[in-house]
Backbone as ProteinMPNN parsed JSONL, in Angstrom:
{"seq_chain_A": "LIKGPLRTWIDDPKVSMFLVGELMRDEELRRHYAEEFFTPVLEQVGDYIKSAQEAGTYRKTRSNVTSRVMWGLMLGTMMVREIEGNDGPLSELTVDELANEVIEFAFNGLISREG", "coords_chain_A": {"N_chain_A": [[0.805, -1.264, 0.034], [1.961, 1.13, 0.523], [4.468, 1.17, -0.778], [3.846, 1.038, -3.794], [2.714, 3.818, -4.537], [4.874, 5.262, -3.581], [7.017, 4.501, -5.305], [5.693, 5.152, -7.749], [5.765, 7.779, -7.482], [8.756, 8.407, -7.261], [9.668, 7.467, -9.677], [8.635, 9.22, -11.403], [8.903, 12.106, -10.544], [8.341, 14.836, -11.378], [5.931, 14.831, -12.869], [4.195, 13.954, -10.641], [4.506, 15.951, -8.854], [3.419, 18.021, -10.543], [0.736, 17.004, -10.971], [-0.274, 17.284, -8.166], [-0.219, 20.108, -7.86], [-1.99, 20.868, -9.873], [-4.348, 19.587, -8.881], [-4.812, 21.122, -6.529], [-5.278, 23.619, -7.696], [-7.363, 23.183, -9.532], [-10.663, 22.817, -8.935], [-12.646, 21.167, -9.909], [-11.213, 19.164, -11.16], [-9.9, 18.31, -8.909], [-11.943, 17.243, -7.344], [-13.032, 15.16, -9.057], [-10.557, 13.521, -9.251], [-10.577, 12.806, -6.479], [-12.891, 11.546, -6.017], [-12.783, 9.219, -7.923], [-10.402, 8.014, -7.54], [-8.554, 8.747, -5.341], [-10.077, 8.668, -2.873], [-11.321, 6.127, -3.015], [-8.761, 4.505, -2.73], [-7.903, 5.406, -0.172], [-10.198, 4.147, 1.353], [-9.722, 1.542, 0.946], [-7.332, 1.252, 2.221], [-8.013, 1.961, 4.838], [-9.914, -0.023, 5.41], [-8.034, -2.2, 5.452], [-6.589, -1.468, 7.798], [-8.552, -1.387, 9.67], [-9.286, -4.13, 9.577], [-6.916, -5.208, 10.695], [-6.961, -4.043, 13.186], [-9.162, -5.346, 14.339], [-8.222, -7.958, 14.476], [-6.368, -7.74, 16.43], [-3.992, -6.836, 15.895], [-3.277, -4.08, 15.318], [-3.751, -1.072, 17.174], [-6.845, 0.062, 18.54], [-8.141, 2.722, 16.527], [-9.533, 5.52, 14.644], [-10.13, 4.318, 11.876], [-10.619, 5.457, 9.265], [-9.542, 7.909, 9.567], [-6.808, 7.449, 10.192], [-5.977, 6.303, 7.902], [-5.864, 8.235, 6.279], [-3.998, 9.936, 7.445], [-1.689, 8.304, 7.329], [-1.343, 8.19, 4.549], [-0.962, 10.921, 3.987], [1.415, 11.313, 5.332], [3.194, 9.805, 3.826], [2.966, 11.133, 1.215], [3.823, 13.684, 2.127], [6.57, 13.141, 2.853], [7.342, 12.358, 0.362], [7.239, 14.684, -1.036], [9.011, 16.407, 0.305], [11.444, 15.019, -0.249], [11.624, 15.592, -3.072], [11.752, 18.273, -3.178], [14.285, 18.943, -1.804], [15.81, 17.311, -3.248], [18.966, 15.859, -4.713], [20.583, 16.863, -2.613], [19.393, 16.082, -0.15], [18.934, 13.66, 2.435], [17.091, 11.761, 1.991], [17.06, 11.247, -0.623], [19.15, 9.477, -0.894], [18.056, 6.895, -0.289], [16.525, 3.812, -1.341], [13.399, 2.906, -3.017], [12.055, 0.834, -1.562], [13.533, 1.247, 1.015], [12.99, 3.835, 1.823], [10.161, 3.462, 1.985], [10.063, 1.703, 3.968], [10.999, 3.357, 5.963], [8.914, 5.084, 6.275], [7.022, 3.403, 6.916], [7.802, 2.243, 9.355], [8.143, 4.604, 11.001], [5.27, 5.506, 11.125], [4.131, 3.255, 12.31], [5.489, 2.862, 14.592], [6.526, 5.296, 15.629], [8.169, 7.87, 17.67], [8.808, 7.465, 20.049], [10.751, 5.6, 22.202], [10.879, 1.944, 23.006], [12.384, 0.966, 24.451], [13.345, 0.981, 27.693]], "CA_chain_A": [[-0.115, -0.023, 0.151], [3.0, 2.276, 0.615], [5.524, 1.09, -2.082], [3.29, 1.567, -4.915], [2.748, 5.142, -4.691], [6.194, 5.85, -3.54], [7.526, 4.118, -6.701], [5.336, 6.155, -8.921], [6.322, 9.292, -7.341], [10.094, 8.559, -7.455], [9.864, 7.288, -11.016], [8.377, 10.407, -12.308], [8.308, 13.073, -9.51], [7.885, 16.141, -11.906], [4.435, 14.618, -13.112], [3.436, 13.888, -9.478], [4.287, 17.399, -8.283], [2.56, 18.806, -11.49], [-0.602, 16.565, -10.401], [-0.503, 17.801, -7.011], [-0.499, 21.456, -8.18], [-3.245, 21.104, -10.578], [-5.41, 19.228, -7.937], [-5.159, 22.367, -5.815], [-5.735, 24.66, -8.701], [-8.677, 23.069, -10.405], [-11.575, 22.232, -7.912], [-13.407, 20.072, -10.69], [-10.242, 17.843, -11.264], [-9.69, 17.629, -7.527], [-13.259, 16.488, -7.028], [-12.866, 14.112, -9.855], [-9.394, 12.578, -8.746], [-10.885, 12.242, -5.093], [-13.966, 10.415, -6.341], [-12.445, 8.18, -8.87], [-8.912, 7.233, -7.254], [-8.027, 8.795, -3.886], [-10.959, 8.326, -1.686], [-11.241, 4.625, -2.994], [-7.675, 4.107, -2.183], [-8.085, 5.657, 1.267], [-11.105, 3.441, 2.052], [-8.879, 0.203, 1.013], [-6.177, 1.295, 3.317], [-8.746, 1.991, 5.993], [-10.407, -1.304, 5.537], [-6.901, -2.862, 5.847], [-6.34, -1.009, 9.043], [-9.782, -1.85, 10.443], [-9.179, -5.665, 9.898], [-5.897, -5.631, 11.563], [-7.453, -3.635, 14.568], [-9.991, -6.426, 14.667], [-7.219, -9.009, 14.69], [-5.694, -7.245, 17.592], [-2.505, -6.446, 15.484], [-3.193, -2.573, 15.518], [-4.507, -0.579, 18.314], [-8.139, 0.897, 17.82], [-8.044, 4.216, 16.087], [-10.63, 5.792, 13.781], [-9.302, 3.792, 10.74], [-10.763, 6.378, 8.209], [-8.663, 8.987, 9.79], [-5.341, 6.876, 10.197], [-5.555, 5.9, 6.521], [-5.431, 9.507, 5.574], [-2.693, 10.453, 8.235], [-0.599, 7.579, 6.762], [-1.297, 8.693, 3.166], [-0.323, 12.292, 4.116], [2.91, 11.118, 5.887], [3.833, 9.315, 2.662], [3.079, 12.206, 0.316], [4.75, 14.751, 2.577], [7.946, 12.63, 2.736], [7.931, 12.445, -1.047], [7.53, 16.208, -1.437], [10.242, 16.894, 0.924], [12.367, 14.466, -1.1], [11.671, 16.135, -4.313], [12.104, 19.651, -2.881], [15.635, 18.655, -1.392], [16.765, 16.802, -4.643], [20.029, 15.019, -4.457], [21.231, 17.061, -1.491], [18.847, 15.66, 0.925], [19.322, 12.348, 2.869], [16.026, 10.91, 1.512], [17.468, 10.864, -2.034], [20.108, 8.257, -0.678], [17.247, 5.609, -0.095], [15.87, 3.234, -2.233], [12.103, 3.054, -2.57], [11.963, -0.007, -0.337], [14.173, 1.706, 2.143], [12.08, 4.806, 2.155], [8.836, 2.852, 2.379], [10.209, 1.146, 5.338], [11.338, 4.243, 7.115], [7.541, 5.606, 6.532], [6.102, 2.349, 7.939], [8.494, 2.183, 10.955], [7.753, 5.68, 11.802], [3.846, 5.398, 11.182], [3.711, 2.184, 13.112], [6.204, 2.86, 15.867], [6.7, 6.57, 16.177], [9.587, 8.162, 17.892], [8.982, 7.062, 21.284], [11.721, 4.224, 22.486], [10.151, 1.026, 23.663], [13.417, 0.409, 25.429], [13.86, 1.808, 28.934]], "C_chain_A": [[0.781, 1.32, 0.001], [3.958, 2.382, -0.606], [5.116, 1.525, -3.202], [3.218, 2.959, -5.438], [3.979, 5.83, -4.804], [6.907, 5.633, -4.858], [7.17, 4.951, -7.75], [5.807, 7.451, -8.655], [7.802, 9.433, -7.747], [10.314, 8.295, -8.986], [9.653, 8.54, -11.873], [7.83, 11.568, -11.199], [7.733, 14.523, -10.197], [6.439, 15.929, -12.245], [3.655, 14.568, -11.848], [3.249, 15.231, -8.812], [3.412, 18.323, -9.252], [1.114, 18.342, -11.1], [-1.059, 17.279, -9.376], [-0.971, 19.219, -7.069], [-1.692, 21.713, -8.857], [-4.482, 20.609, -9.762], [-5.775, 20.423, -7.183], [-5.681, 23.527, -6.576], [-7.095, 24.643, -9.15], [-9.716, 22.211, -9.443], [-12.323, 20.977, -8.564], [-12.444, 18.885, -10.903], [-10.027, 17.384, -9.923], [-10.829, 16.717, -6.919], [-13.11, 15.097, -7.753], [-11.901, 12.943, -9.257], [-9.926, 12.035, -7.367], [-11.807, 11.195, -5.326], [-13.423, 9.261, -6.913], [-11.208, 7.341, -8.298], [-8.639, 7.511, -5.789], [-8.825, 8.4, -2.788], [-11.019, 6.692, -1.684], [-10.074, 3.852, -2.354], [-7.552, 4.065, -0.702], [-9.008, 4.744, 1.994], [-10.39, 2.078, 2.056], [-7.973, 0.026, 2.206], [-6.859, 1.296, 4.689], [-9.341, 0.7, 6.368], [-9.21, -2.313, 6.1], [-6.44, -2.761, 7.415], [-7.342, -1.48, 10.041], [-9.651, -3.345, 10.724], [-8.086, -5.982, 10.765], [-6.118, -5.144, 13.001], [-8.327, -4.754, 15.026], [-9.569, -7.584, 15.069], [-6.427, -8.807, 15.911], [-4.261, -6.836, 17.205], [-2.349, -5.002, 15.629], [-3.97, -2.215, 16.638], [-5.769, 0.09, 17.621], [-7.746, 2.484, 17.685], [-9.287, 4.341, 15.201], [-9.88, 5.556, 12.301], [-9.517, 4.625, 9.53], [-9.707, 7.581, 8.259], [-7.293, 8.532, 9.663], [-5.028, 6.648, 8.883], [-5.033, 7.3, 5.965], [-4.242, 10.05, 6.315], [-1.593, 9.743, 7.473], [-0.177, 8.125, 5.327], [-0.525, 10.07, 3.271], [1.284, 12.153, 4.461], [3.733, 10.556, 4.65], [3.982, 10.507, 1.518], [3.97, 13.421, 0.803], [6.094, 14.349, 2.59], [8.318, 12.776, 1.264], [8.023, 13.823, -1.457], [8.718, 16.767, -0.79], [11.554, 16.18, 0.024], [12.663, 14.973, -2.214], [12.185, 17.653, -4.052], [13.8, 19.701, -2.569], [16.549, 18.339, -2.378], [17.935, 15.971, -4.001], [20.811, 15.621, -3.149], [20.804, 16.685, -0.33], [19.087, 14.103, 1.286], [18.091, 11.343, 2.275], [16.441, 10.513, 0.034], [18.569, 9.707, -2.03], [19.364, 6.776, -0.502], [16.704, 5.08, -1.212], [14.339, 3.206, -2.007], [11.677, 2.126, -1.574], [12.437, 0.524, 0.907], [13.269, 2.999, 2.739], [10.633, 4.383, 2.745], [8.849, 2.564, 3.744], [10.247, 2.031, 6.454], [9.812, 4.77, 7.492], [6.779, 4.841, 7.369], [6.57, 2.361, 9.205], [8.028, 3.405, 11.486], [6.087, 5.846, 11.9], [3.464, 4.52, 12.122], [4.281, 2.379, 14.571], [6.524, 4.334, 16.529], [8.081, 6.863, 16.56], [9.874, 7.845, 19.3], [9.64, 5.555, 21.644], [10.974, 3.392, 23.403], [11.242, 0.387, 24.67], [13.859, 1.204, 26.472], [12.965, 2.981, 28.864]], "O_chain_A": [[0.383, 2.356, -0.531], [4.182, 3.397, -1.265], [5.803, 2.364, -3.785], [3.584, 3.264, -6.573], [4.28, 6.67, -5.652], [7.364, 6.607, -5.456], [7.971, 5.438, -8.548], [6.225, 8.181, -9.554], [8.156, 10.377, -8.453], [11.193, 8.964, -9.529], [10.343, 8.84, -12.847], [6.647, 11.862, -11.028], [6.857, 15.203, -9.663], [5.671, 16.835, -11.921], [2.528, 15.063, -11.846], [2.191, 15.627, -8.321], [2.769, 19.268, -8.794], [0.283, 19.228, -10.902], [-2.115, 17.903, -9.48], [-1.972, 19.569, -6.444], [-2.413, 22.656, -8.532], [-5.568, 21.162, -9.938], [-6.955, 20.774, -7.156], [-6.47, 24.323, -6.067], [-7.862, 25.604, -9.208], [-9.529, 21.009, -9.257], [-12.578, 19.958, -7.923], [-12.86, 17.729, -10.826], [-9.96, 16.174, -9.706], [-10.673, 15.728, -6.202], [-13.072, 14.043, -7.118], [-12.251, 11.82, -8.893], [-9.725, 10.847, -7.114], [-11.602, 10.054, -4.91], [-13.636, 8.212, -6.306], [-11.056, 6.151, -8.571], [-8.499, 6.553, -5.029], [-8.323, 7.833, -1.817], [-10.829, 6.025, -0.667], [-10.213, 2.855, -1.645], [-7.215, 3.077, -0.05], [-8.749, 4.494, 3.172], [-10.421, 1.441, 3.108], [-7.853, -0.95, 2.947], [-6.335, 0.688, 5.622], [-9.298, 0.322, 7.539], [-9.408, -3.091, 7.034], [-6.037, -3.7, 8.101], [-6.997, -1.922, 11.137], [-9.846, -3.814, 11.845], [-8.194, -6.923, 11.551], [-5.563, -5.716, 13.939], [-8.181, -5.098, 16.199], [-10.21, -8.288, 15.85], [-5.826, -9.773, 16.383], [-3.434, -6.532, 18.065], [-1.267, -4.622, 16.077], [-4.824, -2.991, 17.067], [-5.785, 0.547, 16.478], [-7.208, 3.219, 18.513], [-10.018, 3.366, 15.028], [-9.21, 6.408, 11.717], [-8.623, 4.562, 8.686], [-9.161, 8.095, 7.283], [-6.548, 9.248, 8.994], [-3.843, 6.756, 8.569], [-3.987, 7.443, 5.332], [-3.45, 10.687, 5.621], [-0.659, 10.39, 7.001], [0.967, 8.428, 4.986], [0.504, 10.238, 2.616], [2.18, 12.799, 3.917], [4.914, 10.884, 4.532], [5.078, 10.738, 1.007], [4.71, 14.046, 0.042], [6.902, 15.239, 2.326], [9.409, 13.234, 0.922], [8.915, 14.128, -2.249], [9.391, 17.602, -1.395], [12.531, 16.854, -0.302], [13.84, 14.942, -2.573], [13.04, 18.123, -4.803], [14.485, 20.538, -3.158], [17.687, 18.79, -2.509], [17.826, 15.475, -2.88], [21.655, 14.889, -2.632], [21.556, 16.82, 0.635], [19.432, 13.353, 0.373], [18.325, 10.139, 2.163], [16.092, 9.414, -0.398], [18.832, 9.083, -3.058], [19.975, 5.71, -0.566], [16.381, 5.851, -2.116], [13.943, 3.465, -0.87], [10.929, 2.553, -0.694], [11.77, 0.276, 1.911], [12.933, 3.098, 3.919], [10.103, 4.87, 3.744], [8.026, 2.946, 4.575], [9.784, 1.799, 7.571], [9.446, 4.893, 8.661], [6.061, 5.246, 8.283], [5.795, 2.484, 10.152], [7.433, 3.29, 12.557], [5.693, 6.397, 12.928], [2.509, 4.829, 12.835], [3.628, 2.095, 15.574], [6.734, 4.494, 17.732], [9.049, 6.329, 16.017], [11.018, 7.927, 19.747], [9.051, 4.51, 21.367], [10.465, 3.856, 24.424], [11.008, -0.497, 25.494], [14.698, 2.08, 26.262], [13.063, 3.883, 29.696]]}, "name": "protein", "num_of_chains": 1, "seq": "LIKGPLRTWIDDPKVSMFLVGELMRDEELRRHYAEEFFTPVLEQVGDYIKSAQEAGTYRKTRSNVTSRVMWGLMLGTMMVREIEGNDGPLSELTVDELANEVIEFAFNGLISREG"}
């Protein structure tokens, strides 16, 4: 769920950044994109989270909110990577490494579980 969008963004970041700009500029395009792609994907992520919560794997949260927070974390990470370019530490990571960093942070945060 995380690696696919990251790979798409990394493979063609200029198109991804252009799309985000157009979505912010054009209300009709934004609404269409949300209805046809974005919201269905977020609902799938939310369903995955909810099933993991029901299985006891994840703590209880509002899965529809959690899915959007996770997606926002991923999008924000990719925007930072693109803005910093080759000078930033994110450019040194492969898609898998970057996805793992996002997942690790999303699931475990910054609080140490040791001591």
